[in-house]
C-alpha positions as CSV (number, residue, x, y, z in Angstrom):
1,M,16.3,-22.5,5.8
2,P,14.7,-20.6,8.8
3,S,11.0,-19.6,8.6
4,R,10.3,-16.2,7.0
5,R,8.8,-14.0,9.6
6,T,5.7,-12.4,8.0
7,D,3.6,-9.8,9.7
8,V,0.2,-8.9,8.4
9,L,-0.6,-5.5,9.8
10,I,-4.2,-4.6,10.5
11,F,-6.0,-1.6,12.1
12,P,-9.6,-0.6,13.0
13,D,-11.8,-0.7,9.9
14,F,-9.4,-2.8,7.8
15,Q,-10.8,-4.7,4.9
16,L,-11.1,-8.3,6.1
17,L,-10.2,-10.0,2.7
18,D,-7.1,-7.7,2.3
19,A,-5.7,-9.6,5.3
20,A,-7.4,-13.0,5.0
21,G,-6.5,-13.5,1.3
22,P,-2.8,-13.3,1.8
23,I,-3.0,-15.2,5.1
24,A,-4.7,-18.1,3.3
25,A,-2.1,-18.0,0.5
26,F,0.9,-18.1,2.9
27,E,-0.7,-20.7,5.0
28,I,-1.2,-23.1,2.0
29,A,2.4,-22.4,0.8
30,G,3.6,-23.2,4.3
31,R,1.8,-26.5,4.2
32,L,3.3,-27.3,0.8
33,S,6.8,-26.2,2.0
34,P,6.8,-26.9,5.7
35,G,8.3,-24.2,7.9
36,A,8.5,-21.7,5.0
37,Y,6.6,-18.9,6.8
38,D,6.2,-17.8,10.4
39,L,3.0,-15.9,10.0
40,Q,1.2,-13.6,12.4
41,V,-1.3,-10.8,12.5
42,V,-0.1,-7.6,14.1
43,A,-1.4,-4.2,15.0
44,A,-0.1,-1.0,16.5
45,T,-2.5,-1.6,19.4
46,P,-2.5,-5.4,20.1
47,G,-5.7,-7.2,20.9
48,E,-9.1,-7.6,19.1
49,V,-9.2,-5.4,15.9
50,R,-12.5,-5.0,14.2
51,S,-12.7,-5.0,10.4
52,S,-15.0,-2.8,8.4
53,S,-17.4,-5.8,8.2
54,G,-17.6,-6.1,12.0
55,A,-15.7,-9.4,12.0
56,A,-12.5,-9.1,14.1
57,L,-9.0,-10.6,14.2
58,I,-6.8,-11.0,17.3
59,A,-3.5,-9.2,16.7
60,K,-0.1,-9.3,18.4
61,A,2.4,-6.5,18.7
62,P,4.7,-6.1,15.7
63,S,7.6,-8.5,15.6
64,E,11.0,-7.6,16.7
65,P,13.8,-7.9,14.1
66,P,14.5,-9.8,12.0
67,V,11.3,-9.5,10.0
68,D,11.2,-10.8,6.4
69,T,7.9,-9.3,5.2
70,L,5.5,-6.7,6.5
71,L,2.2,-6.8,4.7
72,V,-0.1,-3.8,5.3
73,S,-3.8,-4.4,4.6
74,G,-6.2,-1.7,3.3
75,G,-9.8,-0.7,3.9
76,D,-11.9,2.2,5.2
77,G,-9.4,2.8,8.0
78,T,-6.9,4.2,5.5
79,R,-9.1,7.2,4.8
80,P,-7.7,10.5,6.1
81,E,-10.3,11.1,8.8
82,R,-9.7,7.6,10.3
83,L,-6.0,7.1,9.7
84,D,-4.2,6.4,13.0
85,P,-0.8,8.0,13.5
86,A,0.3,5.0,15.6
87,V,-0.2,2.8,12.5
88,I,1.9,5.1,10.4
89,A,4.6,5.1,13.0
90,A,4.5,1.3,13.3
91,V,5.0,1.0,9.5
92,A,7.8,3.5,9.4
93,A,9.6,1.8,12.2
94,A,9.2,-1.7,10.6
95,A,10.4,-0.4,7.2
96,G,14.0,-0.3,8.4
97,R,14.0,-3.9,9.7
98,A,12.0,-5.8,7.1
99,R,13.4,-7.3,3.9
100,R,10.3,-6.2,2.0
101,I,7.3,-4.0,2.6
102,V,4.0,-5.0,1.0
103,S,0.6,-3.3,0.8
104,V,-2.8,-4.6,-0.4
105,C,-5.4,-2.3,-1.9
106,S,-5.6,1.1,-0.2
107,G,-2.8,0.0,2.2
108,A,-0.7,1.9,-0.3
109,F,-2.0,5.1,1.4
110,I,-0.4,4.0,4.7
111,L,2.9,3.3,2.9
112,A,2.8,6.7,1.3
113,E,2.0,8.4,4.6
114,A,5.0,6.7,6.1
115,G,7.2,8.1,3.3
116,L,7.9,4.7,1.7
117,L,6.5,5.4,-1.8
118,Q,8.3,8.7,-2.6
119,G,9.7,8.5,-6.1
120,R,8.6,4.8,-6.3
121,R,6.2,3.0,-8.7
122,A,3.0,1.8,-7.0
123,T,-0.6,0.9,-7.5
124,T,-3.8,0.9,-5.3
125,H,-7.5,0.2,-5.7
126,W,-8.9,1.8,-8.8
127,S,-11.6,3.8,-6.9
128,R,-8.9,5.5,-4.8
129,T,-6.6,6.5,-7.8
130,A,-7.7,10.1,-8.1
131,D,-7.4,10.7,-4.4
132,F,-4.0,9.0,-4.2
133,R,-2.6,11.2,-7.0
134,R,-3.9,14.4,-5.4
135,R,-2.3,13.5,-2.0
136,F,0.9,11.8,-3.2
137,P,2.0,13.3,-6.5
138,E,5.6,12.2,-5.9
139,T,4.6,8.6,-6.3
140,R,4.6,7.2,-9.8
141,L,1.1,5.6,-9.7
142,E,0.3,2.8,-12.2
143,P,-3.5,2.5,-11.8
144,D,-4.1,-0.4,-14.2
145,R,-1.7,-2.8,-12.6
146,I,-2.7,-5.8,-10.5
147,Y,0.5,-5.4,-8.5
148,V,3.7,-3.4,-8.8
149,R,7.1,-4.4,-7.6
150,D,9.6,-1.6,-6.8
151,D,12.1,-3.3,-4.5
152,P,11.9,-3.5,-1.6
153,V,8.3,-2.3,-1.8
154,W,5.4,-4.2,-3.4
155,T,1.9,-2.8,-3.8
156,S,-1.3,-4.3,-5.1
157,A,-4.7,-3.3,-6.5
158,G,-8.0,-3.9,-4.8
159,I,-8.9,-6.6,-2.3
160,T,-8.5,-9.9,-4.2
161,A,-5.4,-8.6,-5.9
162,G,-3.7,-9.3,-2.6
163,I,-3.9,-12.9,-3.5
164,D,-2.2,-12.3,-6.8
165,L,0.5,-10.4,-5.0
166,S,1.0,-13.1,-2.4
167,L,1.4,-15.7,-5.1
168,A,4.1,-13.6,-6.7
169,L,5.9,-13.3,-3.3
170,I,5.6,-17.1,-2.8
171,A,7.0,-17.7,-6.3
172,E,10.0,-15.5,-5.4
173,D,10.5,-17.2,-2.1
174,L,9.8,-20.9,-2.9
175,G,9.7,-21.2,-6.7
176,E,7.0,-21.3,-9.3
177,A,5.9,-24.8,-8.7
178,V,4.9,-24.0,-5.1
179,A,3.2,-20.8,-6.2
180,R,1.2,-22.8,-8.9
181,A,0.2,-25.5,-6.4
182,T,-0.9,-22.8,-3.9
183,A,-3.0,-21.2,-6.6
184,Q,-4.6,-24.5,-7.4
185,Q,-5.5,-25.0,-3.7
186,L,-7.0,-21.5,-3.6
187,V,-8.9,-22.3,-6.9
188,A,-7.4,-19.0,-8.2
189,P,-5.4,-18.2,-11.3
190,R,-1.7,-18.2,-10.8
191,Q,-1.4,-15.0,-12.9
192,R,-4.6,-13.4,-14.3
193,A,-4.5,-11.6,-17.6
194,G,-4.9,-7.8,-18.0
195,G,-5.1,-5.0,-15.5
196,Q,-7.6,-3.9,-12.9
197,S,-9.5,-1.7,-15.3
198,Q,-11.3,-4.7,-16.6
199,F,-12.9,-5.2,-13.1
200,S,-13.3,-1.5,-12.1
201,G,-16.5,-0.2,-13.7
202,L,-14.6,3.1,-13.7
203,V,-15.6,4.2,-17.1
204,E,-19.3,3.3,-16.6
205,M,-19.3,5.3,-13.4
206,G,-17.7,8.4,-15.0
207,G,-15.3,8.8,-12.0
208,A,-15.8,8.8,-8.3
209,S,-18.7,11.3,-8.3
210,G,-20.2,10.3,-11.6
211,R,-19.6,13.7,-13.1
212,F,-18.6,12.4,-16.5
213,A,-21.1,9.5,-16.7
214,D,-23.3,11.4,-19.2
215,V,-20.5,12.2,-21.6
216,L,-19.2,8.6,-21.5
217,D,-22.7,7.3,-22.1
218,W,-22.9,9.7,-25.1
219,A,-19.6,8.5,-26.4
220,S,-20.5,4.8,-26.0
221,Q,-23.4,5.4,-28.4
222,R,-21.0,7.0,-31.0
223,L,-18.0,4.7,-30.9
224,T,-17.5,4.8,-34.7
225,S,-17.1,8.6,-34.6
226,R,-13.8,10.3,-34.0
227,L,-14.4,11.1,-30.3
228,S,-11.5,13.5,-29.9
229,V,-11.0,15.5,-26.7
230,E,-12.6,18.4,-28.5
231,D,-15.7,16.3,-29.3
232,L,-16.0,15.2,-25.7
233,A,-15.4,18.7,-24.3
234,E,-18.1,20.1,-26.6
235,A,-20.6,17.5,-25.4
236,C,-19.8,18.7,-21.8
237,A,-19.9,22.4,-22.8
238,M,-16.3,22.8,-21.5
239,S,-13.1,24.0,-23.1
240,P,-10.9,21.1,-24.3
241,R,-8.1,22.1,-21.9
242,N,-10.4,22.3,-18.8
243,F,-12.2,19.2,-19.8
244,A,-9.0,17.1,-20.2
245,R,-7.7,18.3,-16.8
246,A,-10.9,17.7,-14.9
247,F,-11.4,14.3,-16.5
248,V,-8.0,13.0,-15.5
249,R,-8.5,14.4,-12.0
250,E,-11.9,12.8,-11.6
251,V,-11.6,9.5,-13.6
252,G,-7.9,8.8,-13.2
253,M,-7.2,8.3,-16.9
254,T,-7.1,10.5,-20.0
255,P,-10.2,10.9,-22.2
256,A,-8.5,9.0,-25.0
257,K,-7.8,6.1,-22.6
258,A,-11.4,6.1,-21.5
259,V,-12.7,6.0,-25.0
260,E,-10.3,3.1,-25.8
261,H,-11.8,1.2,-22.8
262,L,-15.3,1.8,-24.1
263,R,-14.3,0.6,-27.5
264,V,-12.5,-2.5,-26.1
265,E,-15.6,-3.4,-24.0
266,A,-17.8,-3.0,-27.0
267,A,-15.5,-5.1,-29.2
268,R,-15.4,-7.8,-26.5
269,A,-19.2,-8.0,-26.4
270,E,-19.3,-8.4,-30.2
271,L,-16.7,-11.2,-30.1
272,E,-18.5,-13.0,-27.3
273,Q,-21.7,-12.8,-29.4
274,G,-19.9,-14.6,-32.3
275,A,-18.7,-11.7,-34.4
276,G,-15.5,-11.9,-36.4
277,V,-12.5,-9.9,-35.4
278,E,-12.7,-7.5,-38.4
279,Q,-16.4,-6.9,-37.7
280,A,-15.8,-6.3,-34.0
281,A,-13.1,-3.8,-34.9
282,R,-15.4,-1.9,-37.2
283,C,-18.4,-1.8,-34.9
284,S,-16.4,-0.6,-31.9
285,G,-14.6,2.2,-33.8
286,F,-11.1,0.7,-34.0
287,G,-11.4,0.5,-37.8
288,D,-9.0,-2.4,-38.3
289,A,-8.1,-5.7,-36.6
290,E,-4.5,-4.7,-35.7
291,R,-5.6,-1.6,-33.7
292,L,-8.1,-3.7,-31.9
293,R,-5.5,-6.4,-31.2
294,R,-3.1,-3.9,-29.6
295,A,-5.8,-2.3,-27.5
296,M,-7.0,-5.7,-26.2
297,L,-3.5,-6.8,-25.3
298,R,-3.1,-3.6,-23.3
299,T,-6.4,-4.0,-21.5
300,Y,-6.8,-7.8,-21.1
301,G,-3.4,-9.2,-21.9
302,Q,-5.2,-11.4,-24.6
303,T,-5.7,-11.1,-28.3
304,P,-9.2,-10.8,-29.8
305,Q,-8.9,-14.3,-31.2
306,A,-8.1,-15.7,-27.8
307,L,-11.1,-13.9,-26.2
308,R,-13.3,-15.2,-29.0
309,R,-12.1,-18.8,-28.5
310,N,-12.7,-18.6,-24.8
311,A,-16.2,-17.3,-25.3
312,R,-17.0,-20.1,-27.7
313,A,-15.5,-22.7,-25.4
314,S,-17.6,-21.3,-22.5
315,A,-20.7,-21.4,-24.6
């Protein structure tokens, strides 16, 4: 089988790990399955390209057809005031000649600007969710996913999620055994549990500006109360309708989902400190173990019992 031509596209102020993580994964997979990937770093303007950290990579011009995979990194360079029209043009041109198009982190903004996410499911870094929704309402954003596949386009969450996505691509190309062996070499999980909300700190921050931090802190001290939209709106001195709209716009999730995250985090802390499942459910406001179990599966992909066992094993 011929090597799969894989271009990793970078641009000024790209996030270094968005590119380096997938490059390392494909390199290792190529050693385990010799000749599997023909990997190169490309840019709209070839030459030395500086990342947001100051470290630079040397990029070639984008490959001529046939191209198997175009992977677009993310980073500060994807912000509107820095976005290079030449980068958008390069991605749009490559879209018609690549088998699949992939983005890491805020690279989803580049795909969307190039018109590749219209009507598609996608994800991006949790901190850019509200901005993405405002700018690209035609994309069906799934903000809690580590990665989303909507053939032929794949998108991933922030930074290290590019490794998760790369392992999934490797599994599709070379099989699960190679993907697992690659993950072992990277000392990374083959498939981590849960979504990116468990890593985001989004609820604690109260959104990008911190506007709702006080009300979420207020709610976190009253988890056994009802905490309806009306209760939260009253604490903010806002009407329920305006509060709900502003909250979703700022935080990227509904007030009910934010309260669930607060309760799940509180229950997890109780479990890790040795509490039983029923006690953790009561203390966190879920009321019963079954409601807690469903919420933890949604958030972490694990049951309360599994989390409790893991905590005891670590201890």
